[in-house]
N, C-alpha and C positions, 0 to 999 in steps of 0.2 A: 503493501500500500503506499502512495505517495506520503511524503511528511504534511504537504499541505497541498492544496489546489484553490484556483477561484471560481467561486460560481454567483449567481444574482441569488438575491433573499426572497424575493417575493414576485409576483406578477405586476408588470409593467405595461402601460398601453398610452401610446401615442398617435395623433393623427396628423398628416400632412396633405395640403392640397398640391398637385404638380400638375399644371398644365392641364385643370380643369377634371383631373381624375384625385379622387380620395383615398388616400393610402390610410389604413390601420394599421399599426405594427403592434403585435402582442408577445411580451416576452415573459418567460414563465422558466421556473426552476425545474427539474424533472432527472430522477434517478435513475430511471429506467427508461427503455425503449419504449414499453406499455403506457407508461404514465405520458410521455411526449405526444405517442399517438392520441391517447385521450384527450390531450389539450389539442391537439390540431384537430381534433372531430369534433369538440364543444365549440371553437370558434367558425368552423364550417356550418354547424347548425344555427349557430348565433346570426352568421351574416350569409345565408342559405341565397339571400337575394343579389350576392354581391359576385363580379364576374370572374375574378379570381381568388383563392386563398391559398397563397403559395407559403411555404414552408422549410425550414431546415432545422436540423437539431444534432448537438454533439455531446453522447452520454458516455460516461467512464472516465475516471480519471486520467486516464492516457489517451481520451479521446478516441476509443475503438469504434464505436457505434456512430456511426454519421450517416445522415442521407438528407437529401434535398430534393424538394419537389415543385416544378413548376405549374403545376395545376392550370395547362389549358395554355399559358403562356409559350412564345418561343423557346425551344431547347435553351438552356444554358442562361435565359435573361431574367430568372426570379431566383428560382432556388439555391442556385451556386451562388451568387452574390450574397443572399442571406448568411449561406455556411461560409463563404470567406470573411464576413464582418465577425461571426463568432470566432472561428479560429485566430484572426487576426487581435480579437479582445483578449484570446487566452483564458476563455471562461469554459468550463466545463457544465455538463449535466444541466445544460439548457436548452431550449426549444424558442423558437420565433417562428410566429406568423404573420405574415404581411398581405392582409384584406385590400383587395382594389376594386372600388367603384368606378366603372371608365368612362370619363367625362367627354369623351367625343374625339379628342384629340389623339392621334397615335404619337407614340414616344419614339418608335424603332428600337432596334435592337441595344444601342447604345445608351438609348435614353432609358430604356426600360433596366438595362442594369445599375445606372447612376440611381433610379427612383426607389429600386427594391433595397441597394446597399443605403443609401441615406436613412431610410424609413428604418430598415432594422437598427443600423448604429442608433439612429435617436431612442428607440428603444430601450438598447441598453444604456445609453445615458441617463434615462430618466429610472432605471431600476438601479437599485441599491447592490451593489458589488462586494462580495464578503469573501475573506479567506478562511476555509476551512484546513484547521490544523489538526493532525492525526494525535491523539491522546490516549493514553492506558489507564484502564479501568482497572481499578480495585476495590476488594473487599474487605473491611476490616472487620474483623469479629471481637467483641470484647463483653465483660460483665457489666451489669448496669451500672457498677457503681463509678466507672469510669466513663460514663457517655458524656457527661456534662466537660470534662477535661479535654475529651478528643475532639469534641465537637469543636469546643473554644481553639485548640491547635490549628484544626484547619481551616477556620474562617480567619483568623490570625494570619496563617499563611497563605491564604488566598485558594486554597483547595475546594472546589464547589463539593456541594453534598447532593449526589444525584437520588439518592434514595436511604432509607432507613426501615430495616424489618427487626421487627420485635417479636424474639419465640425466649427459648430458654436463655438465649443470650444476644445481644444488640449485633445487628449485622449492617454497617455502613459502606452505600457503594460511593467511591469519590473518583475523579479523573485528575490525572497528571499530564504535564507536558511529556512528551519522549526523553527519555533521558534524565528525568527528576523522580523516578520510581526510588532509588536508593534515599533520595533525601526524605521521600515521604516516609518509609521504612524506617528510616532512623529517628525521624519526628517522635513517631507514633512508640516506638521501642523506649524513646528517654521520656516521654509525657506518662506512659504507662507501666514504668518499668520492666517490659519486657513482658506484659501479662496480653498483651493483644496480638492476635494472628492477622497478619496482611498477607493478601494472596493476589496477584494478577487474574483476573477473571476475563481481559477482552481487549479491545481496542476501539475507537469512536471518534467521529471528527465532531469538533468544535467551531462555531463561529468566531473569528477574531475579528 
């Protein structure tokens, strides 16, 4: 898994009028191809009266799943420019749909490429771009009388508490940046006189 990658945080939508045609560009985060296709189909349903709903997506931390669709525009004039914008922006797990309501003036191949690229770029400019950083997930198992001490140490050292489970003992799940695992393990050992058990249970990306 990559130590970090960029993506967009939430859906963003913009509108542009270019030579009397209305372009509506919608960008959305998507961690799977299925999610990207669902978003594309939702936009097509919302703008079923539009002349074209062209799209592209880049899925996977290495951008290993990519697809572009001209949706009836001349080949290479819509989907590929949108895809190029996503790749040049270095964002992953992102899908963009550019809807076009034809205004009566033909743009030509060059004009279409510029228009779709401009709309796609504007949607990314409107979106909040975040960096996802890979963190290690750890579970801390401890007796109840140590709970307050451990929680205080985690908060003071800015280790987020993701969950707490109360049974015969308490289990706290926290996340640390890659490379900080030993620091957390030593912190808990010092705070509890080595009475708590710390285990690595997985990895997860967090917005930074």
